[in-house]
C-alpha positions in Angstrom: 42.3 -10.6 3.3 43.6 -9.3 6.5 41.4 -8.8 9.7 42.2 -5.5 11.7 39.3 -4.8 14.1 35.9 -6.7 15.3 33.0 -5.0 17.3 29.9 -6.9 18.4 27.0 -5.3 20.2 24.1 -7.5 21.6 25.4 -10.3 19.2 24.5 -13.7 20.7 26.5 -13.7 24.3 28.4 -10.7 23.2 27.1 -7.4 24.6 29.4 -5.0 23.8 32.9 -6.6 22.5 35.4 -4.6 20.8 39.2 -5.8 20.1 42.0 -5.6 17.3 43.6 -8.4 15.4 47.0 -8.0 13.8 49.7 -9.8 11.8 51.2 -13.2 13.0 49.6 -16.1 15.0 46.9 -15.1 17.3 45.4 -17.4 19.7 41.6 -17.1 21.1 41.4 -19.1 24.4 38.3 -19.5 26.6 36.0 -22.2 28.0 33.5 -23.9 25.8 30.4 -21.8 25.8 32.3 -18.5 26.3 31.5 -17.1 23.0 34.8 -17.9 20.9 33.1 -19.5 18.0 30.6 -16.6 18.0 33.4 -14.2 16.8 33.9 -16.2 13.7 30.2 -16.4 13.2 29.9 -12.4 13.6 32.4 -11.8 10.9 30.7 -14.2 8.6 27.3 -12.5 9.3 28.8 -9.0 9.0 30.0 -10.0 5.3 27.4 -12.5 4.1 24.0 -11.5 6.1 21.7 -14.0 7.5 22.5 -16.9 5.7 25.9 -17.2 7.3 24.3 -17.2 11.0 22.8 -19.8 12.8 18.9 -19.4 13.7 16.9 -16.2 12.8 17.0 -12.8 13.3 15.3 -13.2 16.8 17.9 -15.5 18.2 20.9 -13.3 16.9 20.0 -10.7 19.6 21.6 -11.3 23.2 19.0 -12.7 25.4 19.4 -10.1 28.2 19.5 -7.3 25.8 16.6 -4.9 26.5 13.6 -4.7 24.0 14.5 -3.5 20.7 18.0 -2.8 21.7 20.3 -2.4 18.7 22.2 -5.6 17.3 25.3 -4.5 15.2 28.7 -6.0 14.1 31.6 -4.2 12.7 34.6 -5.7 11.0 37.5 -3.8 9.8 39.9 -5.5 7.1 42.2 -5.0 4.1 41.6 -6.4 0.9 44.1 -5.8 -2.2 45.1 -2.1 -1.9 41.8 -1.0 -0.2 40.8 -0.8 3.5 37.3 -1.5 4.3 34.9 -1.2 7.1 31.7 -3.2 7.1 28.8 -2.2 9.7 25.7 -4.7 9.7 22.4 -4.7 11.9 19.6 -6.8 11.9 18.0 -4.4 9.1 20.5 -2.3 7.6 24.3 -2.3 6.5 26.9 0.0 5.3 30.2 -0.6 3.5 33.0 2.1 4.0 36.1 2.0 1.8 39.6 3.6 2.5 38.3 5.5 6.0 35.6 7.6 3.9 32.9 9.2 5.7 30.1 8.2 3.5 29.3 4.7 2.8 30.3 3.4 -0.8 27.3 0.8 -0.4 24.0 0.6 1.6 21.5 -2.0 2.2 21.7 -5.5 3.5 21.5 -7.0 0.1 23.5 -4.5 -1.7 26.4 -4.7 0.7 26.6 -8.5 0.7 26.5 -8.5 -3.2 29.6 -5.7 -3.1 31.3 -8.0 -0.7 30.9 -11.1 -2.7 32.2 -9.5 -5.8 35.1 -8.0 -3.8 36.0 -11.2 -2.4 35.4 -13.2 -5.5 34.1 -15.7 -3.3 30.6 -17.2 -2.4 29.9 -17.6 1.2 30.4 -21.3 1.0 33.7 -20.7 -0.6 34.7 -18.1 2.1 34.1 -20.8 4.8 35.9 -23.3 2.8 38.8 -21.2 2.0 39.2 -19.3 5.5 37.6 -21.4 8.2 38.6 -24.9 9.3 36.9 -26.4 12.4 37.0 -29.7 14.4 33.7 -30.7 13.2 34.8 -30.2 9.7 37.8 -32.2 10.3 35.7 -35.1 12.1 33.4 -35.2 9.1 36.4 -35.4 6.5 37.7 -38.4 8.6 34.3 -40.0 8.5 33.7 -39.6 4.6 34.1 -42.7 2.6 36.5 -42.3 -0.2 34.0 -41.3 -2.7 32.2 -38.9 -0.4 35.5 -37.2 0.2 36.1 -37.1 -3.6 32.8 -35.1 -4.0 33.4 -32.9 -0.9 36.9 -31.9 -2.6 35.3 -31.2 -5.9 32.7 -29.0 -4.2 35.2 -27.1 -2.2 37.5 -26.5 -5.1 34.5 -25.4 -7.3 34.5 -28.2 -9.8 30.9 -28.7 -9.0 30.5 -25.8 -11.3 31.3 -27.9 -14.1 28.6 -30.5 -13.1 26.0 -27.6 -12.9 27.1 -26.3 -16.5 26.8 -29.8 -17.5 23.3 -30.4 -16.1 22.5 -26.9 -17.7 23.5 -28.3 -21.2 21.7 -31.8 -20.5 18.4 -29.4 -19.9 18.8 -27.2 -23.1 19.6 -30.5 -25.2 16.3 -32.1 -23.7 14.5 -29.0 -24.4 15.8 -29.1 -28.0 14.8 -32.6 -28.5 11.2 -32.0 -27.1 11.0 -29.2 -29.5 12.3 -31.3 -32.4 9.8 -34.4 -31.4 7.0 -31.8 -31.4 8.0 -30.4 -34.9 8.4 -33.7 -36.5 4.9 -34.8 -35.2 3.4 -31.7 -36.6 5.0 -31.6 -40.0 2.4 -32.6 -42.6 2.7 -34.5 -46.1 4.2 -32.5 -48.6 2.4 -34.1 -51.5 -1.1 -33.9 -49.5 -0.6 -30.4 -49.0 -0.1 -29.6 -52.4 -3.0 -31.6 -53.6 -5.2 -29.6 -51.3 -4.0 -26.4 -52.4 -4.9 -27.7 -56.2 -8.3 -28.3 -55.1 -9.0 -25.3 -53.5 -7.5 -23.3 -56.4 -10.2 -25.0 -58.6 -12.9 -24.2 -56.2 -11.8 -20.6 -56.4 -11.6 -20.5 -60.3 -15.4 -22.0 -60.3 -16.5 -19.2 -57.8 -14.8 -16.7 -59.9 -16.8 -17.7 -62.9 -20.2 -17.8 -60.9 -19.8 -14.3 -59.8 -19.4 -13.1 -63.4 -22.6 -14.6 -64.3 -24.4 -13.0 -61.5 -23.0 -9.8 -62.3 -24.3 -10.1 -65.8 -27.8 -11.2 -64.7 -27.6 -8.0 -62.1 -27.0 -5.7 -65.1 -29.8 -7.1 -67.1 -32.3 -6.8 -64.2 -30.9 -2.9 -63.6 -31.9 -2.1 -67.2 -35.5 -3.6 -66.9 -36.1 -1.4 -63.7 -34.6 1.6 -65.9 -37.4 1.1 -68.3 -40.2 0.8 -65.8 -39.0 3.9 -63.6 -40.0 6.8 -65.7 -43.8 5.7 -65.9 -43.8 4.7 -62.2 -42.4 8.2 -61.3 -44.9 10.2 -63.3 -48.0 8.3 -62.1 -46.5 8.5 -58.3 -46.5 12.3 -58.8 -50.0 12.5 -60.4 -51.3 10.6 -57.3 -49.7 12.7 -55.0 -50.9 15.9 -56.3 -54.7 14.3 -56.6 -54.2 13.2 -53.1 -52.9 16.8 -51.7 -55.8 18.5 -53.7 -58.4 16.2 -52.4 -57.2 16.9 -48.8 -57.3 20.7 -49.6 -60.9 20.2 -50.9 -61.9 18.5 -47.6 -60.4 21.0 -45.5 -62.3 23.8 -47.7 -65.6 22.2 -47.1 -64.9 22.1 -43.3 -64.0 25.8 -43.0 -67.4 26.6 -45.3 -69.3 24.8 -42.6 -67.3 26.6 -39.7 -68.1 30.0 -41.5 -71.8 29.5 -41.7 -72.0 28.3 -38.0 -70.1 31.5 -37.0 -72.3 33.9 -39.2 -75.4 32.2 -37.5 -73.8 32.7 -33.8 -73.1 36.3 -34.5 -76.7 37.1 -35.8 -78.1 35.7 -32.4 -75.8 37.7 -30.4 -76.9 41.1 -32.1 -80.4 40.4 -31.5 -79.9 40.1 -27.8 -77.5 43.1 -27.6 -80.5 45.2 -29.0 -82.8 43.5 -26.5 -80.4 44.4 -23.5 -80.1 48.0 -24.6 -83.6 48.4 -24.0 -83.6 46.9 -20.5 -80.9 49.0 -19.5 -83.3 52.1 -20.2 -85.9 50.6 -18.2 -83.8 50.1 -15.1 -82.4 53.8 -15.1 -84.9 55.6 -13.0 -84.8 53.1 -10.4 -81.0 53.1 -9.9 -80.6 57.2 -10.2 -78.9 57.5 -6.3 -76.5 54.5 -6.4 -73.3 56.5 -7.2 -73.9 59.2 -4.4 -74.6 56.2 -1.9 -71.5 54.4 -3.0 -69.4 57.5 -2.3 -71.0 58.0 1.1 -70.5 54.5 1.9 -66.7 54.8 1.3 -66.6 57.7 3.4 -68.2 56.4 6.3 -66.2 53.2 6.2 -63.0 55.3 6.4 -64.3 57.1 9.4 -65.2 53.7 10.9 -61.6 52.3 10.5 -60.2 55.5 12.2 -62.3 55.0 15.3 -61.5 51.5 15.6 -57.7 52.5 15.2 -58.0 55.2 17.7 -59.4 52.7 20.3 -56.5 50.2 19.7 -54.0 53.0 20.1 -55.4 54.0 23.3 -55.2 50.5 24.8 -51.6 50.1 23.7 -50.6 53.6 25.3 -52.2 52.4 28.6 -50.2 49.3 28.5 -47.2 50.8 27.8 -47.5 53.3 30.8 -47.9 50.4 33.0 -44.8 48.9 31.8 -42.7 52.2 32.2 -44.0 52.2 35.9 -42.6 48.6 36.6 -39.2 49.4 34.9 -38.6 52.4 36.9 -39.5 50.3 40.1 -37.1 47.6 39.2 -34.2 50.1 38.6 -34.8 51.5 42.0 -34.6 48.1 43.7 -31.2 47.0 41.7 -28.8 49.4 42.9 -25.1 49.6 41.7 -24.8 46.2 40.0 -21.5 47.4 38.2 -19.6 48.0 41.3 -20.6 44.8 42.8 -19.9 42.8 39.9 -16.1 44.5 39.9 -15.7 43.2 43.6 -16.7 39.6 42.7 -14.2 39.5 40.0 -11.3 40.4 41.9 -12.1 38.1 44.6 -12.5 35.3 41.9 -9.1 36.0 40.4 -7.4 35.7 43.9 -8.8 32.4 44.7 -8.0 31.1 41.1 -4.7 32.0 41.4 -4.5 30.0 44.8 -6.2 27.2 43.2 -3.5 27.0 40.4 -0.8 27.0 43.0 -2.7 24.1 44.8 -3.3 22.1 41.5 0.3 22.2 40.5 1.6 21.0 43.8 -0.9 18.3 43.8 0.1 17.2 40.1 3.9 17.2 40.9 3.6 15.2 44.1 0.9 12.7 42.4 3.3 12.5 39.3 6.4 11.7 41.6 4.3 9.2 43.5 3.1 7.5 40.3 6.4 7.6 38.6 7.9 5.9 41.6 5.2 3.1 41.5 5.7 2.6 37.8 9.6 2.5 38.1 9.5 0.1 40.9 6.7 -2.4 39.0 9.0 -2.0 35.8 12.0 -2.8 37.8 10.1 -6.1 39.4 9.0 -7.0 36.0 12.5 -7.0 34.2 13.8 -9.1 37.3 11.2 -11.9 36.9 12.0 -11.9 33.3 15.8 -12.1 34.0 15.0 -14.7 36.9 13.0 -16.7 34.3 15.6 -16.7 31.4 18.5 -17.4 33.8 16.5 -20.3 35.4 15.6 -21.9 32.2 19.2 -21.8 31.1 20.4 -23.2 34.2 18.0 -26.0 34.3 18.7 -26.7 30.9 22.4 -26.7 31.6 21.7 -29.0 34.7 19.7 -31.3 32.5 22.5 -31.5 29.9 25.1 -32.6 32.7 29.0 -32.4 32.3 28.9 -34.6 29.2 26.3 -32.6 27.5 27.2 -30.2 24.4 27.1 -26.5 25.0 24.3 -24.9 23.3 26.4 -22.2 21.8 29.2 -23.7 20.3 28.1 -27.4 20.4 31.2 -28.8 22.4 31.2 -30.8 25.6 30.9 -28.8 28.4 33.3 -30.7 30.5 35.1 -29.0 33.7 33.3 -25.8 32.9 29.9 -27.1 33.9 30.1 -26.6 37.6 31.5 -23.3 37.1 28.6 -22.3 34.9 25.9 -24.0 37.4 27.4 -21.8 40.2 27.6 -18.7 38.3 23.7 -19.1 37.0 22.8 -19.9 41.0 24.6 -16.6 42.2 22.9 -14.6 39.7 19.3 -16.2 40.7 20.1 -15.6 44.4 21.0 -12.0 43.5 17.5 -11.6 41.7 15.4 -13.1 44.6 17.1 -10.7 46.9 16.3 -7.4 44.7 12.8 -8.8 43.8 12.1 -9.1 47.7 13.0 -5.4 47.8 10.9 -4.3 45.2 7.8 -6.2 46.3 7.9 -4.5 49.7 8.4 -1.1 48.1 5.6 -1.9 45.8 3.1 -2.5 48.9 4.3 0.8 50.6 3.4 2.7 47.3 -0.2 1.3 46.9 -1.7 4.0 49.0 -1.3 7.9 48.6 1.1 9.4 50.8 0.0 11.8 53.8 1.2 14.7 52.5 -0.6 14.3 48.7 -4.0 13.7 50.7 -3.4 17.0 52.5 -2.5 18.8 49.5 -5.5 17.2 47.7 -7.9 18.6 50.5 -6.5 22.0 50.2 -7.0 22.0 46.5 -10.5 20.8 46.9 -11.3 23.5 49.3 -10.0 26.2 46.8 -11.8 24.6 43.9 -15.2 25.0 46.1 -14.4 28.7 46.8 -13.8 29.1 43.0 -17.0 27.5 42.0 -18.9 29.4 44.6 -17.4 32.8 43.6 -17.8 32.1 39.9 -21.5 31.8 40.8 -21.7 34.8 42.6 -19.7 36.7 39.7 -22.1 35.3 37.2 -25.2 36.7 39.3 -23.5 40.2 39.4 -23.0 40.2 35.9 -26.5 39.0 35.0 -28.1 41.7 37.6 -26.0 44.3 35.5 -27.0 43.1 32.0 -30.6 42.9 33.5 -30.1 46.8 34.7 -28.8 47.8 31.3 -31.7 46.1 29.4 -34.2 47.5 31.7 -32.7 51.0 31.2 -32.9 50.5 27.4 -36.5 49.1 27.9 -37.7 52.2 29.7 -36.2 54.3 27.0 -37.9 52.4 24.4 -41.2 52.4 26.0 -41.0 56.1 26.7 -40.5 56.7 22.9 -43.5 54.3 22.2 -45.7 56.1 24.5 -44.9 59.5 22.7 -45.4 57.9 19.4 -48.9 56.5 20.3 -50.1 59.8 21.5 -48.9 61.5 18.4 -50.8 58.9 16.4 -54.2 59.3 18.5 -54.1 63.1 17.9 -53.5 62.8 14.2 -56.9 60.5 13.9 -60.4 62.2 13.4 -62.8 62.0 16.1 -66.4 62.1 14.1 -68.0 58.9 13.2 -72.0 58.2 12.7 -72.4 54.4 13.0 -76.2 54.7 12.4 -76.0 56.4 9.3 -73.4 54.0 8.2 -75.7 51.0 8.7 -78.5 52.8 6.9 -76.4 53.4 3.7 -75.0 49.9 3.8 -78.7 48.3 3.9 -80.0 50.6 1.3 -77.0 49.2 -1.4 -77.8 45.9 -0.2 -81.4 46.1 -1.3 -80.7 47.8 -4.9 -77.6 44.9 -5.4 -79.8 42.7 -7.8 -80.9 45.6 -9.9 -77.6 46.9 -10.1 -76.1 43.4 -11.2 -79.0 43.2 -13.9 -78.1 46.5 -15.1 -74.3 45.6 -15.4 -75.1 42.6 -17.3 -77.5 44.3 -19.6 -75.0 47.2 -20.3 -72.2 45.0 -21.3 -74.4 43.1 -23.8 -75.7 46.6 -25.2 -72.0 47.7 -25.6 -71.2 44.4 -27.9 -74.0 45.7 -30.4 -71.6 48.1 -32.6 -68.8 45.3 -32.4 -71.1 42.6 -33.5 -72.2 44.5 -36.8 -68.6 44.7 -37.9 -67.9 41.0 -37.3 -71.1 40.1 -39.2 -69.9 41.7 -42.1 -66.7 40.0 -41.9 -68.3 36.5 -41.3 -70.5 37.0 -44.6 -67.1 37.8 -46.4 -65.2 34.7 -45.3 -68.2 32.3 -46.1 -68.2 33.5 -49.7 -64.7 33.1 -50.0 -64.4 29.9 -48.6 -67.3 28.4 -50.8 -65.5 29.7 -53.7 -62.0 27.8 -52.9 -64.0 24.7 -52.7 -65.3 24.9 -56.1 -61.7 25.8 -57.4 -60.4 22.7 -56.0 -63.0 20.3 -57.2 -62.3 21.6 -60.8 -58.4 21.2 -60.3 -58.8 17.3 -59.1 -60.8 16.7 -62.4 -58.3 18.5 -64.6 -55.5 16.1 -63.4 -57.0 13.0 -65.0 -55.9 10.8 -62.2 -57.3 6.8 -62.7 -56.6 4.1 -59.9 -56.7 1.4 -62.3 -53.7 2.5 -64.4 -51.7 3.6 -61.2 -52.0 -0.1 -59.8 -50.9 -1.6 -63.1 -47.7 0.6 -63.3 -46.9 0.0 -59.8 -47.0 -3.9 -60.3 -44.7 -3.7 -63.2 -42.3 -1.5 -61.3 -42.3 -3.7 -58.2 -41.7 -6.8 -60.1 -38.7 -5.1 -61.9 -37.3 -4.2 -58.2 -37.7 -7.9 -57.0 -35.9 -8.8 -60.1 -33.0 -6.9 -59.4 -32.9 -7.7 -55.4 -32.8 -11.3 -56.4 -29.9 -10.6 -58.6 -28.0 -8.5 -56.1 -28.7 -11.3 -53.4 -27.3 -13.9 -55.6 -24.3 -11.5 -56.5 -23.5 -11.1 -52.7 -23.8 -15.0 -52.3 -21.3 -15.7 -55.2 -18.8 -13.1 -53.7 -19.0 -14.8 -50.3 -18.1 -18.1 -52.1 -15.1 -16.5 -53.9 -13.8 -15.2 -50.6 -14.2 -18.0 -49.1 -12.3 -19.8 -51.6 -9.4 -17.1 -51.4 -9.1 -17.6 -47.7 -8.8 -21.4 -48.3 -6.2 -20.8 -51.0 -4.5 -18.2 -48.6 -4.5 -21.0 -45.4 -3.2 -23.7 -48.0 -0.5 -21.7 -48.9 0.7 -20.6 -45.4 0.4 -24.3 -44.5 2.9 -25.1 -47.3 5.3 -22.0 -46.2 4.8 -23.4 -42.4 5.9 -26.6 -43.3 9.0 -25.4 -45.2 10.1 -23.1 -42.2 9.7 -26.2 -39.8 11.7 -28.0 -41.9 14.3 -25.6 -41.7 14.0 -25.6 -37.7 14.2 -29.3 -37.7 17.6 -29.2 -39.4 18.9 -26.4 -36.8 17.6 -28.4 -34.0 19.2 -31.5 -35.1 22.4 -29.6 -35.1 22.0 -28.2 -31.8 21.2 -31.4 -30.2 24.3 -32.8 -31.6 26.2 -29.8 -30.5 25.1 -30.1 -26.9 25.7 -34.1 -27.0 29.5 -33.3 -27.4 29.4 -30.5 -25.0 28.0 -33.2 -22.5 30.8 -35.5 -23.3 33.4 -32.6 -23.0 32.4 -31.3 -19.8 32.4 -34.7 -18.1 35.9 -35.3 -19.4 37.0 -32.0 -18.1 35.8 -32.9 -14.8 37.6 -36.4 -15.1 40.9 -34.5 -16.0 40.6 -31.8 -13.3 40.0 -34.4 -10.7 43.0 -36.4 -11.8 45.1 -33.2 -11.8 43.7 -32.3 -8.5 45.3 -35.2 -6.3 48.7 -34.9 -7.2 48.6 -31.5 -6.4 46.9 -31.5 -3.2 49.0 -34.4 -2.2 52.1 -32.3 -2.7 50.8 -29.4 -0.6 49.6 -31.7 2.2 52.8 -33.6 2.2 54.8 -30.7 2.7 52.4 -29.4 5.7 52.5 -33.0 7.2 56.2 -33.0 7.1 56.1 -29.9 9.1 53.3 -30.9 11.4 55.0 -34.3 12.4 58.7 -32.8 12.6 59.9 -34.9 9.5 58.3 -38.1 10.7 55.9 -38.4 7.9 56.9 -37.0 4.8 54.5 -38.1 2.1 50.5 -38.2 2.2 48.9 -39.3 -1.2 45.1 -39.4 -2.3 44.2 -42.9 -4.2 41.7 -43.0 -7.1 39.1 -43.1 -4.9 40.5 -40.0 -2.6 41.2 -42.3 0.2 44.2 -40.7 2.4 47.4 -43.1 2.2 50.5 -42.1 4.7 53.6 -43.4 3.5 56.8 -44.1 5.6 59.9 -44.5 3.5 57.7 -44.9 0.3 55.6 -47.5 1.8 52.0 -47.2 2.8 51.4 -47.4 6.4 49.1 -50.0 7.1 47.3 -48.6 10.1 47.2 -45.1 11.5 46.1 -43.9 15.1 43.1 -41.3 15.6 45.9 -38.7 16.1 48.0 -39.3 12.9 44.3 -39.2 11.1 43.7 -35.7 12.7 46.9 -34.6 11.5 46.7 -35.8 7.9 42.9 -34.2 7.8 44.6 -31.0 9.1 47.3 -31.0 6.5 44.8 -31.8 3.7 42.3 -29.1 4.9 44.9 -26.4 5.0 46.0 -27.8 1.5 42.6 -27.5 0.4 42.1 -23.9 1.4 45.5 -22.8 -0.2 44.0 -24.4 -3.6 40.7 -22.7 -3.3 42.2 -19.4 -2.8 44.6 -19.9 -5.5 41.7 -21.1 -8.1 39.5 -18.0 -7.0 42.4 -15.7 -7.8 42.9 -14.3 -4.1 46.0 -14.9 -2.2 45.2 -16.8 1.3 46.6 -14.2 3.6 44.2 -15.3 6.4 43.7 -18.5 8.3 41.4 -19.4 11.0 41.3 -22.7 12.7 38.5 -23.6 15.0 39.3 -26.3 17.8 41.5 -28.3 15.4 43.5 -30.0 18.1 41.1 -32.8 19.1 42.8 -35.7 20.0 46.3 -34.4 19.3 48.9 -34.9 22.1 51.0 -31.9 23.5 54.0 -32.6 21.0 51.3 -32.6 18.1 49.9 -29.5 19.1 53.4 -27.8 19.5 54.0 -29.2 15.9 51.0 -27.5 14.7 52.0 -24.2 16.3 55.6 -24.6 14.8 54.0 -25.4 11.4 51.8 -22.2 11.3 54.7 -20.1 12.7 56.9 -21.4 9.9 54.2 -20.7 7.3 54.0 -17.0 7.9 55.0 -16.2 4.3 51.9 -18.2 3.1 49.5 -17.4 6.0 50.4 -13.7 6.9 47.6 -14.0 9.7 46.6 -17.1 11.5 43.6 -17.1 14.3 43.6 -20.3 16.5 40.3 -20.9 18.6 40.9 -23.4 21.5 39.5 -24.1 25.0 43.0 -25.6 26.0 44.3 -23.3 28.6 48.1 -24.5 28.1 48.1 -23.0 24.6 48.5 -19.8 26.5 52.2 -20.5 27.3 53.2 -21.4 23.8 56.1 -18.9 22.8 55.5 -19.1 19.2 52.1 -17.2 19.6 52.1 -13.5 18.8 49.1 -12.6 20.8 46.5 -14.1 23.1 43.0 -13.2 23.6 41.0 -14.3 26.6 37.3 -14.8 25.9 35.3 -15.5 29.3 31.7 -15.0 30.8 31.0 -12.2 33.3 29.4 -13.9 36.4 27.4 -10.8 37.0 26.0 -9.7 33.6 26.3 -13.0 32.0 28.0 -11.4 28.9 31.0 -12.6 27.0 34.2 -10.3 27.8 37.3 -10.5 25.4 40.5 -9.4 27.0 44.0 -8.9 25.3 46.4 -10.9 27.5 49.2 -9.3 26.0 48.0 -6.0 27.6 47.5 -7.6 30.8 51.2 -9.1 30.9 52.6 -5.5 29.8 50.6 -3.8 32.8 51.7 -6.5 35.0 55.4 -5.6 34.1 55.0 -1.9 33.9 53.1 -1.7 37.3 55.8 -2.7 39.6 58.1 -0.5 37.8 55.8 2.4 38.5 55.6 1.3 42.1 59.1 1.4 42.4 59.7 4.6 40.6 
């Protein structure tokens, strides 16, 4: 893997940082807290996502970035035969290959998975291979020998064997638990076979009992077959006798009804003949009734016409009055259409003026409000910035020069006063800007005078619009009223003409006195008229009643004959209730015997089914025991196999650890010789992974802190090479963060010469340090300077090689 380009946007203290990385030895130099280690964190975050970053998503964003601003890291690198670019934000990620326009992978989780597969390393393996820091070297130095052994096993991936061994043990324990459970539930073979024989005997007994029950049922069925024909015959005879008796009772009721009907008709016929005589007696007294009724109808028609004529005359008079009022009102109103047109033109003109005035007022008010909001927003932003910077300044002062940087975790040292001064200057500038915006807010609280004048002009136009709108409405209402009056006057004229025509068509003659006399005479004759009508109705029924009497006499004779026939048929059946009850008792006894036989047969069949189910269950128990016995043998073999795997994996771990120590010792010895200029040539790890420095083959009893740092550095680089080789990835990149620690200047130069001399093994090496003197090292191929901008508070990365070129080129350009 080789890095080419890194870009950070609002990541930690890097607001907008972008630079390129080439092959060779690159030094990233800057004071503590400037953001050097953040560059390494950004690379790991771009590849592995949030688990590779400190804190949570909210703490990743630059503290001075605007709300909801984008956070993004882009890394360009080469891996194998392909070039890649990974771009990751807080909620999205894309991976591009070979400068393609479309991503080959998208999504935070998917991109992490693809990159893990391409690198062939987990996040921990990636850090253990490519990154080495001062803290890690210090931790290694503080390790006890056994702890160092476990650390090396974990870094080199040997802990996977421990994981596999734990998995084997879990499976073995599961198989043992299953084996114990099967053994505890395994029944006795002889007892299960004895139970099956007993169940088989019960099934045979139940089968014999069912056969006896079936024979009893057959006997009962035959007995019932003997009694059924006679029972069927007597039942049919009884049903016929009951049906005939019912018909007889119905026929007798019909005879009674026919006799009553004959008597009723005889009485009505006598009354009808008497009514005919009464009608003839009343005829002389009612001889004028028909002529009086015709005259009354004519007089009532004439009376209705006279009343209608009076009503129409009254309506005509009222209509003529309304016509006169409408004509007078039309004369008063004048030209309403012209007045409405004038008011409409005046209203359009004043509305245009109001619209212009409102536009001017709206524009002026919007500008005023926009400026107020802008000033308040700027003031609030300054307050938030002041609060954040003051908290950072106070926290920094509280830590003091010996405190650890909250960003990188290193002592502040000489950078303390510089950082405090930067924060104080930023606070002073924010206070000055805040005073300006406070005074500006006070000035903008009241409406500007020009806006007030424009508002007055707009209000005057609005009043004029309201007045003219009402005037136009009144004019339109008057126009509508005139139109309605004209239509109403025309309708009233038509109505008057219609009334006059209707009055002319009505008759004028009507004798009210004659009308009263005729009505009184008919009222006097009304009782006699009702008597005549009643008697006439009864007299008209006489002819019909004679026919009905003849039909009633015929029906009575027929029904009496039917009743006699039914009584004779009942006697011919010869039905006797005593014989019927005896046959019924014999048949019911045979049915009860058959029902008892069926119940007994059902019970015996149930017993047989229960015995068969018990036999099936006993057979399944024997078969289940056989299957469990087979499974027990299989589990014994599996437990034995996993015991052997557990032992083998433990032995493999022991062998690998034994092989790892000499291999690491050889690599670390070569690196140590280069670091110390040949002063130390041998580094060995004992059985407990303790570090031993040899001087001419003799172990050195005491080593200094600097020598221990050199030994740990050599061992750590050797581990990186070994991890990369075991992962199948050539280690082309090495990142060393603040590794110099307590090394003196000669040892630091030795480290630089060592790394320069290891170009074949490490084509790209990145050194991060706060030691300014490292800038002068001639072995460095490139120097990147990381510093904090005192104005913005953001980290700035500059390429000092580019700066040197500009310094060399600028005088040449000036001379030219």
